[in-house]
Phi, psi and omega in degrees: 000311179299324179294319179293316180298321180295323180291316179294319178295320179295322180296313181296316180294326178293320179296319180296315180297323181295317182292316183292330182270003183298321183299329185270146180295328180290327179293330179292338180265328182233134175245111181291133179236130181296138180280140180279129179291144180296149182294331182292337183272352181254146175276157180297143181077356178278130181288147179287128180255131178292141177255164181296128181291145175287141185296321185250015182286129178283156179290123179297135181294308185294333186277352183278118180289163179297327181296324181292330180290336181276351181292126180293140179259120181295151179290158179294130180278133180292160180295146182296138179291161178291165181298135178086347180271149180277142178291143181290143178276169180286344182287152180292138182295142180288150179291140180294138179273146177293147181296138180289145178294149181296139180284150179292334182276351181287125181291149180286151178293152180300136179089347180273156181252120181286141178291146179293139180289138179287147180294137181293152178294154182303324183262008180288145179296136182264144180290148179287328182263135178238128178302153182304324181288347178243026182297145180286134179250357178225155179299150177295145181301325183268004181288144179291151179276144175231156178298146180294148180286129173274332180227131180285162177303323179295322179290328178293327176296316177296321180295321178297319177294323179294322178296316179298320179293322180296319180295320178297320178296320180297323177296318181293319180296323178290322179295331178288340179106008179286152177253125184198168173230156178251121182261178181291146179299140180256133176222111180228077181067241178281350181259159177160163179222128177276121178047063183298140182257129176254101183270131177251331180211133179278174187292336178272003178098359180287131177279150176249121180231131347286191181295156184257155170228098188205165175295151180299323180296326176290322178293323179294319177298321179295318181294319179295316183296313182293318183289321189253353180236310184286314182300311178298325179292321179295317180294324182287326186262341186229047171054047174079014180289150178260162177273113183276316184212158178227130178250145180232157181267330179190151168241260181279130171203133182275101180203166176276168176294156185296323185246007183222168180275343179288157181287154181280160174294340174297331180289348178250001180074019184254012184224157175215141178253112182274123183262330181181172181231147173238126183264167183290338177274007178093359180284135177247127183240096175287155177277112180193174178292135184238164179287129182300141175090352180275161176302322179295323180291317179294321177298314181298319180293322182292315182290331179289319178291325182291335180286336183279087185163293171299323177252150182270342179229130178225118178229148181194198179305132182098342178287306177197177183292339182283344184237033181284342186235016178197161172261120175267121180236129175215165183249027180303132179289137178237161182300136180059025178059036181281168177240161175227099185236120179228000000 
């Protein structure tokens, strides 16, 4: 009886200890079982009393019943996480990813020194945009060649305005009744004439011999001068005679001035050299020094004064040796719209 009670009591007490010790990892490894007191130490009829189990006593093999071996043993519980940390999930942890390389757009930390950029390879694609501090100052080596500019864009703007002015002048000259043609523009280095006008007859009927090659503004000044200055002087000095023809020594010619290295106004088509006049009564009046007090002298003085206005420069006999046989008339612009008449 005592033997049976001791076996049953030990079984029941072992199961209770096993269940209570399941949460701890140490309990999963060791199950404390009360040790059976020796029979010699107990009196007959005395019940077996359980003693305190030894902490490290192993479970006796022969005394463990088959039912106790079938009891499932819980797995060891992992240690509790620290405060604020999330409990690990049952899924396997992901493998750590290698750190990403720093982006070029990420600003450097204060105090750090950015590494110098490596020079691009010769065949590497070049960016279309270049910062202002790295702007190209010379043509690209692979860029196609184009002919050099003969006229800058700013000069073309001035030329466009000059063409518009020339066309306006041509309308006015035609409205006055002059006969002329407009030829192709001449360009010879520093010399040239924009839309040169070839006048054959002025508005008062005076013929021009030979034909002219001059700017329209110079031709307009000539028409005004002959109609409003030369014609009245001829009528006053030669009994109402009209100016039949006018002869000139030159209009456009590409050359320097006679006494200077600069080019002449003739090289721009803005000048004409008047050589003589033919009147309707048959009188021929060459431009030359005349006897004072004669009709020819008064006529020469009158037409010379009348020219200083339509033209900005008037030179003739008595000015210098270069102008002893003709009147040089030009429309060269002067400061403050001044004139130079001698």
